[in-house]
C-alpha positions as CSV (number, residue, x, y, z in Angstrom):
1,X,-41.4,5.3,-1.2
2,X,-41.9,2.9,-4.1
3,X,-44.5,5.3,-5.6
4,X,-42.1,8.2,-5.3
5,X,-39.4,6.2,-7.1
6,X,-41.8,5.3,-9.9
7,X,-42.6,9.0,-10.4
8,X,-39.0,9.8,-10.6
9,X,-38.2,7.1,-13.1
10,X,-41.2,8.1,-15.2
11,X,-40.0,11.7,-15.2
12,X,-36.5,10.5,-16.2
13,X,-37.9,8.6,-19.1
14,X,-39.9,11.6,-20.3
15,X,-36.8,13.9,-20.3
16,X,-34.8,11.2,-22.1
17,X,-37.4,11.0,-24.9
18,X,-37.5,14.8,-25.3
19,X,-33.7,14.9,-25.5
20,X,-33.6,12.2,-28.2
21,X,-36.4,13.8,-30.2
22,X,-34.6,17.2,-30.1
23,X,-31.3,15.8,-31.3
24,X,-33.0,13.7,-34.0
25,X,-34.4,17.0,-35.4
26,X,-30.9,18.6,-35.2
27,X,-29.3,15.7,-37.0
28,X,-31.9,15.8,-39.8
29,X,-31.4,19.5,-40.3
30,X,-29.0,20.6,-43.1
31,X,-25.5,20.8,-41.6
32,X,-26.6,19.2,-38.3
33,X,-25.8,22.3,-36.3
34,X,-27.6,22.9,-33.0
35,X,-28.7,26.5,-32.2
36,X,-27.7,28.3,-29.1
37,X,-31.2,27.8,-27.7
38,X,-31.1,24.1,-28.4
39,X,-27.7,23.7,-26.7
40,X,-29.0,25.6,-23.7
41,X,-32.0,23.4,-23.6
42,X,-29.8,20.3,-23.6
43,X,-27.8,21.7,-20.7
44,X,-31.0,22.3,-18.8
45,X,-32.3,18.8,-19.5
46,X,-29.1,17.3,-18.4
47,X,-29.1,19.3,-15.1
48,X,-32.6,18.1,-14.5
49,X,-31.6,14.5,-15.1
50,X,-28.7,14.8,-12.6
51,X,-31.1,16.2,-10.0
52,X,-33.6,13.3,-10.7
53,X,-30.8,10.7,-10.3
54,X,-29.7,12.3,-7.1
55,X,-33.3,12.0,-5.8
56,X,-33.5,8.4,-6.9
57,X,-30.2,7.6,-5.1
58,X,-31.4,9.5,-2.0
59,X,-34.7,7.5,-1.8
60,X,-32.9,4.2,-2.4
61,X,-30.4,5.0,0.4
62,X,-33.2,6.1,2.8
63,X,-35.0,2.8,2.2
64,X,-31.9,1.0,3.5
65,X,-31.7,3.3,6.5
66,X,-35.5,2.8,7.2
67,X,-34.9,-0.9,7.2
68,X,-32.2,-0.5,9.7
69,X,-34.5,1.7,11.9
70,X,-37.3,-0.8,11.6
71,X,-35.0,-3.7,12.6
72,X,-33.9,-1.8,15.7
73,X,-37.5,-1.0,16.5
74,X,-38.4,-4.6,16.0
75,X,-36.1,-5.5,18.9
76,X,-38.4,-3.7,21.3
77,X,-41.6,-5.0,19.7
78,X,-40.5,-8.6,19.5
79,X,-38.8,-8.8,22.9
80,X,-41.9,-7.6,24.8
81,X,-42.1,-5.2,27.7
82,X,-42.1,-7.9,30.4
83,X,-39.4,-10.1,29.0
84,X,-36.1,-9.9,30.8
85,X,-33.4,-8.6,28.4
86,X,-30.1,-10.3,28.0
87,X,-27.0,-8.5,26.7
88,X,-23.7,-9.6,25.3
89,X,-21.1,-6.9,25.8
90,X,-18.3,-9.2,24.6
91,X,-19.5,-9.4,21.0
92,X,-17.0,-8.2,18.4
93,X,-17.7,-5.3,16.1
94,X,-18.0,-7.8,13.2
95,X,-20.6,-9.9,15.1
96,X,-22.6,-6.7,15.8
97,X,-22.5,-5.7,12.2
98,X,-23.5,-9.1,10.9
99,X,-26.5,-9.2,13.3
100,X,-27.6,-5.7,12.2
101,X,-27.1,-6.6,8.5
102,X,-29.1,-9.8,8.9
103,X,-31.9,-8.0,10.7
104,X,-32.0,-5.3,7.9
105,X,-32.2,-8.0,5.2
106,X,-34.4,-10.7,6.7
107,X,-36.1,-9.1,9.8
108,X,-35.6,-9.5,13.5
109,X,-37.4,-12.9,13.6
110,X,-34.8,-14.4,11.3
111,X,-32.1,-13.9,13.9
112,X,-30.8,-16.7,16.2
113,X,-31.1,-16.2,20.0
114,X,-27.5,-15.1,20.2
115,X,-27.9,-12.7,17.3
116,X,-31.0,-11.2,19.0
117,X,-29.0,-10.7,22.2
118,X,-26.2,-9.0,20.2
119,X,-28.7,-6.7,18.4
120,X,-30.5,-5.9,21.7
121,X,-27.1,-4.9,23.1
122,X,-26.3,-2.6,20.2
123,X,-29.8,-0.9,20.3
124,X,-29.3,-0.3,24.1
125,X,-25.9,1.1,23.5
126,X,-27.0,3.4,20.7
127,X,-29.6,5.0,23.0
128,X,-26.9,5.6,25.7
129,X,-24.5,6.9,23.1
130,X,-27.1,9.3,21.7
131,X,-27.9,10.6,25.2
132,X,-24.1,11.2,25.7
133,X,-24.0,13.2,22.5
134,X,-27.0,15.3,23.8
135,X,-26.1,15.9,27.4
136,X,-22.4,14.8,27.9
137,X,-20.9,12.1,30.1
138,X,-21.4,14.0,33.3
139,X,-25.2,13.8,33.0
140,X,-25.4,10.0,32.5
141,X,-26.2,7.8,35.4
142,X,-23.8,5.2,36.7
143,X,-25.0,2.4,34.5
144,X,-25.0,4.6,31.4
145,X,-21.5,5.7,32.1
146,X,-20.4,2.1,32.5
147,X,-22.0,1.3,29.1
148,X,-20.3,4.3,27.5
149,X,-17.0,3.3,28.9
150,X,-17.2,0.1,26.8
151,X,-16.6,2.3,23.7
152,X,-13.8,4.4,25.2
153,X,-10.9,4.8,22.7
154,X,-7.8,3.2,24.1
155,X,-5.0,5.5,24.9
156,X,-1.8,4.6,23.0
157,X,1.7,6.0,22.8
158,X,2.5,8.3,19.8
159,X,4.8,5.8,18.2
160,X,2.1,3.1,18.1
161,X,1.2,3.5,14.4
162,X,-2.4,3.1,13.3
163,X,-4.2,3.2,16.7
164,X,-6.9,5.5,17.9
165,X,-6.2,8.6,20.0
166,X,-7.4,9.1,23.6
167,X,-10.4,11.0,24.7
168,X,-13.1,9.8,22.3
169,X,-15.5,6.9,21.8
170,X,-15.9,4.3,19.1
171,X,-19.5,4.6,18.0
172,X,-21.8,1.5,18.3
173,X,-22.7,-0.3,15.0
174,X,-26.3,1.0,15.0
175,X,-25.0,4.6,15.2
176,X,-22.3,4.1,12.7
177,X,-24.8,2.8,10.1
178,X,-25.8,6.3,9.4
179,X,-22.1,7.3,8.9
180,X,-21.5,4.4,6.6
181,X,-24.5,5.2,4.5
182,X,-23.5,8.9,4.2
183,X,-20.0,7.9,3.2
184,X,-21.3,5.6,0.5
185,X,-23.6,8.3,-0.8
186,X,-20.6,10.6,-1.2
187,X,-18.1,8.0,-2.3
188,X,-19.9,5.7,-4.7
189,X,-16.6,3.9,-5.0
190,X,-17.3,2.2,-1.6
191,X,-20.3,0.4,-3.3
192,X,-17.9,-1.1,-5.9
193,X,-14.5,-1.6,-4.3
194,X,-13.6,-4.7,-2.2
195,X,-13.9,-3.5,1.4
196,X,-11.6,-5.1,3.9
197,X,-12.6,-4.5,7.5
198,X,-10.1,-5.1,10.3
199,X,-10.4,-4.8,14.1
200,X,-7.0,-3.1,14.5
201,X,-4.9,-0.7,12.4
202,X,-1.8,-2.8,12.2
203,X,0.0,-2.8,8.8
204,X,-1.1,-5.7,6.6
205,X,1.2,-6.8,3.7
206,X,-0.8,-7.6,0.5
207,X,1.0,-9.5,-2.3
208,X,0.8,-7.8,-5.8
209,X,1.3,-10.1,-8.7
210,X,0.9,-9.9,-12.5
211,X,1.0,-13.4,-13.9
212,X,-0.8,-12.7,-17.2
213,X,2.4,-13.0,-19.2
214,X,2.9,-16.7,-18.2
215,X,1.0,-19.7,-19.6
216,X,1.2,-23.4,-19.2
217,X,2.9,-25.7,-21.7
218,X,2.5,-28.9,-23.7
219,X,4.9,-31.6,-22.7
220,X,5.6,-35.1,-23.9
221,X,5.2,-38.3,-22.0
222,X,7.9,-38.8,-19.2
223,X,9.1,-35.2,-19.8
224,X,10.5,-33.1,-17.0
225,X,8.2,-30.2,-16.1
226,X,10.6,-28.5,-13.8
227,X,13.2,-27.4,-16.4
228,X,11.0,-24.6,-17.8
229,X,9.2,-23.4,-14.6
230,X,7.9,-19.8,-14.5
231,X,7.9,-18.6,-10.9
232,X,5.4,-16.1,-9.7
233,X,7.1,-12.8,-9.0
234,X,5.4,-10.9,-6.2
235,X,5.8,-7.4,-4.8
236,X,4.1,-6.3,-1.6
237,X,2.0,-3.3,-0.7
238,X,1.9,-2.7,3.0
239,X,-1.7,-1.5,3.7
240,X,-1.8,0.8,6.6
241,X,-4.5,2.8,8.4
242,X,-4.3,6.5,7.6
243,X,-6.4,8.8,9.8
244,X,-9.2,10.9,8.2
245,X,-10.9,13.7,10.2
246,X,-14.3,15.3,9.7
247,X,-13.1,18.6,11.2
248,X,-15.3,20.3,13.8
249,X,-19.1,20.1,13.5
250,X,-20.8,22.6,15.8
251,X,-24.3,21.8,17.1
252,X,-26.6,24.3,18.9
253,X,-27.9,23.5,22.4
254,X,-31.4,23.8,21.0
255,X,-30.8,21.0,18.5
256,X,-29.2,18.8,21.2
257,X,-32.2,19.3,23.5
258,X,-34.8,18.6,20.9
259,X,-35.7,14.9,21.4
260,X,-37.8,15.0,18.2
261,X,-34.5,15.2,16.2
262,X,-32.8,12.0,15.2
263,X,-29.4,13.0,16.4
264,X,-27.7,9.8,15.3
265,X,-28.9,10.4,11.7
266,X,-28.0,14.1,11.8
267,X,-24.5,13.6,13.1
268,X,-24.0,10.5,11.1
269,X,-24.8,12.3,7.9
270,X,-22.6,15.3,8.7
271,X,-19.6,13.1,9.7
272,X,-20.1,10.6,6.9
273,X,-20.2,13.2,4.2
274,X,-17.1,15.0,5.3
275,X,-15.0,11.9,5.9
276,X,-16.4,10.3,2.7
277,X,-15.3,13.2,0.6
278,X,-11.7,13.3,1.9
279,X,-11.3,9.5,1.8
280,X,-12.7,9.3,-1.7
281,X,-10.2,11.9,-2.9
282,X,-7.3,9.8,-1.7
283,X,-8.9,6.5,-2.9
284,X,-8.9,8.1,-6.4
285,X,-5.6,10.1,-6.7
286,X,-3.6,9.1,-3.6
287,X,0.1,8.5,-4.2
288,X,0.6,5.7,-1.6
289,X,3.3,7.7,0.1
290,X,2.1,8.7,3.6
291,X,-1.5,8.5,2.2
292,X,-3.7,5.9,0.6
293,X,-2.9,4.7,-2.9
294,X,-5.5,5.6,-5.5
295,X,-6.8,3.5,-8.3
296,X,-5.5,5.7,-11.2
297,X,-2.4,3.6,-11.7
298,X,-2.5,2.2,-15.3
299,X,-3.2,3.9,-18.6
300,X,-5.5,1.9,-20.9
301,X,-6.0,4.6,-23.6
302,X,-4.9,8.1,-24.4
303,X,-7.1,10.2,-26.7
304,X,-6.0,11.6,-30.1
305,X,-7.5,15.0,-29.3
306,X,-6.2,17.4,-26.7
307,X,-9.7,18.5,-25.7
308,X,-12.2,15.6,-26.2
309,X,-12.7,11.9,-26.5
310,X,-14.7,9.6,-28.8
311,X,-16.9,6.5,-28.5
312,X,-14.2,4.5,-30.3
313,X,-11.7,5.5,-27.7
314,X,-14.0,4.5,-24.9
315,X,-14.4,1.1,-26.6
316,X,-10.6,0.8,-26.8
317,X,-10.4,1.5,-23.1
318,X,-12.8,-1.4,-22.5
319,X,-10.8,-3.7,-24.7
320,X,-7.6,-2.8,-22.8
321,X,-8.8,-4.7,-19.8
322,X,-7.5,-8.3,-19.5
323,X,-10.3,-10.6,-20.8
324,X,-10.0,-12.6,-17.5
325,X,-11.8,-9.7,-15.8
326,X,-14.1,-8.4,-18.6
327,X,-17.2,-10.2,-17.4
328,X,-16.9,-10.1,-13.7
329,X,-19.7,-8.8,-11.6
330,X,-18.0,-5.6,-10.5
331,X,-16.9,-4.3,-13.9
332,X,-18.0,-0.7,-14.3
333,X,-17.1,2.8,-15.4
334,X,-16.2,5.7,-13.2
335,X,-16.0,9.4,-14.0
336,X,-16.9,12.9,-12.9
337,X,-20.5,14.1,-13.5
338,X,-19.2,16.6,-16.1
339,X,-17.7,13.8,-18.1
340,X,-21.0,11.9,-18.0
341,X,-22.6,14.9,-19.6
342,X,-20.0,14.8,-22.4
343,X,-20.8,11.1,-22.9
344,X,-24.5,11.9,-23.2
345,X,-23.8,14.5,-25.8
346,X,-21.9,11.8,-27.8
347,X,-24.8,9.4,-27.4
348,X,-27.6,11.8,-28.3
349,X,-25.8,14.1,-30.7
350,X,-24.2,11.7,-33.1
351,X,-26.5,8.7,-33.4
352,X,-29.4,8.5,-31.0
353,X,-29.7,4.7,-31.7
354,X,-26.3,4.0,-30.3
355,X,-25.9,2.0,-27.1
356,X,-23.2,4.2,-25.7
357,X,-25.5,5.5,-22.9
358,X,-28.7,3.6,-22.0
359,X,-30.6,5.1,-19.1
360,X,-32.7,2.9,-16.8
361,X,-36.3,3.6,-16.0
362,X,-37.0,1.1,-13.3
363,X,-35.8,0.6,-9.7
364,X,-32.9,-1.8,-9.2
365,X,-31.6,-1.6,-12.8
366,X,-28.6,0.8,-13.3
367,X,-28.0,3.1,-16.2
368,X,-25.4,1.6,-18.6
369,X,-22.6,2.8,-20.9
370,X,-21.5,0.5,-23.6
371,X,-23.3,-2.3,-21.9
372,X,-21.8,-1.8,-18.4
373,X,-22.9,0.1,-15.3
374,X,-21.2,3.2,-14.1
375,X,-20.9,5.4,-11.0
376,X,-20.0,9.0,-10.4
377,X,-16.7,9.9,-8.8
378,X,-16.4,13.6,-8.2
379,X,-12.7,13.3,-7.2
380,X,-11.9,12.5,-10.9
381,X,-11.1,15.2,-13.5
382,X,-14.1,17.4,-14.3
383,X,-12.6,18.6,-17.6
384,X,-11.3,17.2,-20.8
385,X,-7.9,19.0,-21.0
386,X,-4.4,17.8,-21.6
387,X,-3.2,15.2,-19.1
388,X,-6.6,14.9,-17.4
389,X,-7.5,11.4,-16.4
390,X,-11.1,11.5,-17.4
391,X,-12.5,8.0,-16.8
392,X,-11.6,4.6,-15.4
393,X,-12.9,1.2,-16.4
394,X,-12.5,-2.4,-15.1
395,X,-13.1,-4.8,-12.3
396,X,-13.4,-2.9,-9.1
397,X,-13.0,-6.0,-7.0
398,X,-9.3,-5.6,-7.7
399,X,-9.3,-2.3,-5.8
400,X,-9.0,-2.9,-2.1
401,X,-10.2,-0.4,0.5
402,X,-9.3,-1.1,4.1
403,X,-11.5,0.3,6.8
404,X,-10.4,-0.1,10.5
405,X,-13.5,-1.0,12.5
406,X,-14.7,1.7,14.8
407,X,-15.5,5.3,13.8
408,X,-14.2,7.5,16.7
409,X,-16.2,10.4,17.9
410,X,-15.1,13.3,20.1
411,X,-17.4,15.7,22.0
412,X,-16.0,19.1,22.9
413,X,-18.1,20.9,25.5
414,X,-16.2,24.0,26.5
415,X,-14.6,25.2,23.3
416,X,-17.8,27.0,22.0
417,X,-19.6,27.4,25.3
418,X,-20.0,31.2,24.8
419,X,-22.0,30.4,21.6
420,X,-24.1,27.8,23.5
421,X,-22.8,25.2,21.1
422,X,-21.1,21.7,21.4
423,X,-18.6,20.7,18.9
424,X,-18.1,17.1,17.5
425,X,-15.6,15.6,15.2
426,X,-15.0,12.1,13.9
427,X,-12.0,10.1,13.0
428,X,-11.8,7.2,10.6
429,X,-8.8,5.1,9.7
430,X,-8.4,3.7,6.1
431,X,-6.1,2.8,3.3
432,X,-6.5,1.6,-0.3
433,X,-4.6,0.0,-3.2
434,X,-5.1,-1.5,-6.6
435,X,-3.6,-5.0,-6.3
436,X,-3.8,-6.0,-9.9
437,X,-3.0,-3.2,-12.4
438,X,-4.3,-5.2,-15.4
439,X,-7.9,-5.3,-14.0
440,X,-8.6,-1.5,-13.8
441,X,-7.3,1.2,-16.2
442,X,-7.9,4.8,-17.0
443,X,-8.1,7.0,-20.1
444,X,-6.4,10.4,-20.3
445,X,-6.4,13.3,-22.6
446,X,-3.2,13.6,-24.8
């Protein structure tokens, strides 16, 4: 895997060098006008770079999933065939997730005895849950049906806001890991926002405050400090749990019967991609009225042109962020891939020595724009036209995404029986809000 990544980074560096050399030649030419062939070549290079970056992201994600699989396999290896297994069916979803994350990071041997029991339980439950997906509840034995019942979604009245619906099952943590990774691949935002996980979907009031206009004061000896107090003024955003659906995913009987297929990975990817796309759309542009509230809340810069933007305007957007947030760990850019292409053209077409776009050629180091990392958000505007919000910049720790623990899965046996198919669909509950509007801002086209 590391060798494959090195090859991809080497290829990325070669294309970058060719792009820079080509534009250097254009710049030195009288008039500095690129030919049609040169412009087409740039577009082809850029498309190849996008493909390479997608491959790099894929391999890096797969490394994480492989660690998860190895951790699960390590449970069996370390426990031994003749050792009596102990299970903890009362562990919370958070305890299971923490045990899985610790095993992925440090290995099975780093777990405490209780954490091993919790992880053993989750691995056992994943096997039962995958068997249920393949053959249905009616083909499980009594013990397997009892284990499956531990994940039964609770039936609630319609007026109970934010709860799951009846008839489905909350997937075990080991199964949901594939869903989470697929969602993060689609919505890079989930790798940057502050994720808040809750066990239930009850409304949570979050205080919103902007105290940047207030300062302290210099007072004399024995002076009264209460006469000029500046109280904090709070508003409240009630973070709920809006339901996102994957829609139906039909799976053939042949695929379900093929034990060589990793069904958890297959379904997890399909469910995660679909739910990740719809969730990301609302995280970005949601109004907050009967839907999540997106991060595009505060303008930091409007362009002078009605069809393009400049490096100077990008720098102005950076400078519009309150200095208190400027150097935080989660400061980054976000934009559509088409806008990234326009930024590259600014970087390579005007002055190839500029630091506006600096690609990375080694694993673990991100590409940077004006000194800061960036991520792609395909829910943002793909064009530079009037009123388009084309990029966002700031501290993403101020953007909160709430995810209610437990991804619910439904298995429909009869609906597509004549096609010898079984249908699945997933449900996730989530909400989002930008709690400090001075920390994250956007630029739009005038």
